[in-house]
N, C-alpha and C positions, 0 to 999 in steps of 0.2 A: 227765248230772246232776252236781251239785256233790259232790265227794268229802268225806267226813267230816261231812256234814250229816245230822242225825237224820232218819229216815224220816218221822216225824210231820209235819215241816215241809212236805215234798213233798206228803203226803197231804192236809193241811189246805188247802194252796194249790190243789191240783187240785180238791178238793170246792168250794172257794170259786169257782173259775172256772166249774165246772159249774152252781153255783147262780146265778151271774150270767147265764149263757146261758139257764137255765130261766126266770128271772124276765123276761128280755127276750122270750123265746119266748111267755110268757103275755101280755106287753104287745102282741104282734102278733096276739093271738087265735089262737095256735097256727099261725102261718104256716110251712108245711113248707119253702117256698122260702128264707125267712130262716134257718131252722134248718140247712138243708143248706149254705148259704153259710158260716155261722159255723163249723160243724163241719169243713168242708173246709179253712177257713182255719186252724183250730186244728191240724189234722193236718199241714198243710204246714209251719207254723211249728215244730211239735214235731220234725218230721223234720230241718229245717234246724238247729235248735238242738242236737238230739241228735248230729248229725254233726260238730258243732264249727264250723259255718260262721261263726257270729258271734264266735267267740273270736279270730279273726284281726283284731285292732283296728288293724293297720297296712295293711290292704288298701286299694287305690285303684281305684274310689271307695269310700268308707266303706260297710260293709255294714249298720251299725246302722239307718239310715233304712228299710231294707226291712221292719223289724219293724212299724213303725207307719204309715208314709206311705200305703200302699195303703188302709188302713182309714179314714184321715182324708180321702183323696180320695173314697172312697165316701160318707162322711158329707156332704161338700161337694156331691156329685152329687145326693143326696137333697133338698137344699135348693134346688138350681138347676133341676132338672127338674120338670115337672108331675106325672109319675107318682110321683116321689120325694116331693113335697110331699103328695100324696094319701095315700101310705103313712104319712108322719109324722103327718098329721091323723087317721089311723085308729087310732093307738096308744092303749092304755088308760092313762089318767092315773094310776090307782091303782097299777098294776104299775110304771110308770115311776118313781113316787115310792118305793115300798117296795124297789125294786132297790138303792137306795143303802145298804141295811143291809150289803151285802157289803163296804163300806169298813171295817167293824170288823175282820173276820177278815183282811182284806188288811193292815191296820196291825199286827195281831198278828204276821203272817208277816214283815213288814218288820222288826219288832223282833227276831225270832228270827234273821233273816239278818244284822242288825247284830251281834248277839252272837257270830255265827260268822264275822264279819269279811268278809262278802261284799257289804255295802253300807255307806255311811257313816252316822254317827249323825244327820246333818242330814236324812236321809230318814225318820226315825222321829219319834214323838210326843215324844221327848226332845230333838229338834233343831228343825228348821224346819217339820216336817210336822204340821199341825193337822187333817188330813183326817178323822181319826176322829170329829171333832165332827159332820161331815155324816152319818156312819153312825149315830151315836147319836141324832141328832135326827130321822132319817128316819121311824121308827115314830110319833113324836109328830105330825109333819106329816101323815103318812098317816092317822092316826086322827082328828085334829081337823079336818084339811083336806078329807078325802075320805070318811070314814065319818060323822062328825058334821056336816060342812059348816059348821064354826064359824069358819073362817079366810077372810079376804077375799082377793081376787085379788092385791092389793098385797102381802099377807104372803107368799103362795105365791111370787110373783115375787121378792121380796126374798130369801127362803130359797134359791131356786134360783140367784140371782146370787151370793150369798155363798158357797154351796157350790161353785159353778163356779169362783170365785176361789180357793178352797182347793185344788181339783183342779189348776188351772193352776200354782199355787205349787209343789206337789210335783213336777209333771211337769217344770217348768223346772229345778228343782234336781236332779232325777234325771238329766235329759239332760246337764246340765253337770257331772255327776259320773262319767259313763261314760268309760273310758279311750279317748281319741281326740284328734285335733288341736284340737278345740274344748273340751276339758275345762277347767273353771275352778275346780272345787271338789274336795275330798276326795282329794288326790293320795296321801295316806298310806294310805287305805282306800277305794278307788274303788268305784263301782257296777258290779260284775261279775256279780251274780246274774242280772240280766235277760238275760244273754247265754246262759244255760243253760236247759234244760228242767227243770221246767215253768214257771219264772218268766218265760220269754219270753212267756208268755200274758198277763202283766200289761200290758205296753205294746201288745201286738198285739190284745188282745181286751177284757180287763176295763176298762182305761182308756177305750178308744173307746166301749164300750157305756155306761159311766157318763157320759161326755161327751155322747153322743147322747141319753141319757135327760134330761139337763138341757136341752139345746138344743130337743128336741122338746117338753118341758113348757113351756118359756118361749114357744115359738111358739104352742102351743095356748092358753096363758093370754092372750097378747097378742091373739089372734084372737077371744077371747070378748067 
C-alpha cells in the first residue's frame, strides 16, 4: 500500500471496486462463473501489487501491461467468439447502465490521490478528466431510459458513445503518465498510485468492466 495515505482513501476505493463487481454480477444474472473469474483476477493482481512487482518501472519487458492487457484480451474474445457474443447479449441492460455510477467515487478517490501526490492533476476533474459526468448522468439515463422508457435508442447510443470517449480520454492520459519509457505527461508528479494495492484494481478490473458495460450496451442497442 501507499505509505502516508489516509486509510479512508483505501477503504473507499476497495468498496467502489466491490460495488463495480457486484453491479456487473447483477448484469450477468448472478453468473457464478463470471464472479469467480473476476474475484480470482482481483486476488492475483492484489498479490502482485502488494509484493511490489509493479513498482519496478525499469523492468524489461515492462510489467505495467500485465495489469490491464489480459482483461482487454478477454473482452476482445467475448466479441469474437460465438459463446462470448451470446454471453454479451444475455447481459441486463439496466445493470450495465447503472454500473457507471461507480465513476463518481472513482473520481473522488483520484482527487484524493492527487492531493497526496500519487497521481497528476490531469487525471482529476480539475485537469483533463471529465469522466465524473458519466457517473453523474448514469442514474438519469437509467431512470428515463430503462425505467420510464422515455429515451430513444439514438439517445442511449449517443450517451454510451460520449461516455466511452470520456473513459478513453482518461485511460490514455493515465497510461502516458505512468513512469515508463513511454511516459509523456506529468514527469513532476507521475501516476504511481495504480502500481500499488488497492489502486491496481482500477486498471485491472474497474476500467475493463466499465468499458465492457459500454461496449455490451452499444452492441445490444445496435442489434435491436
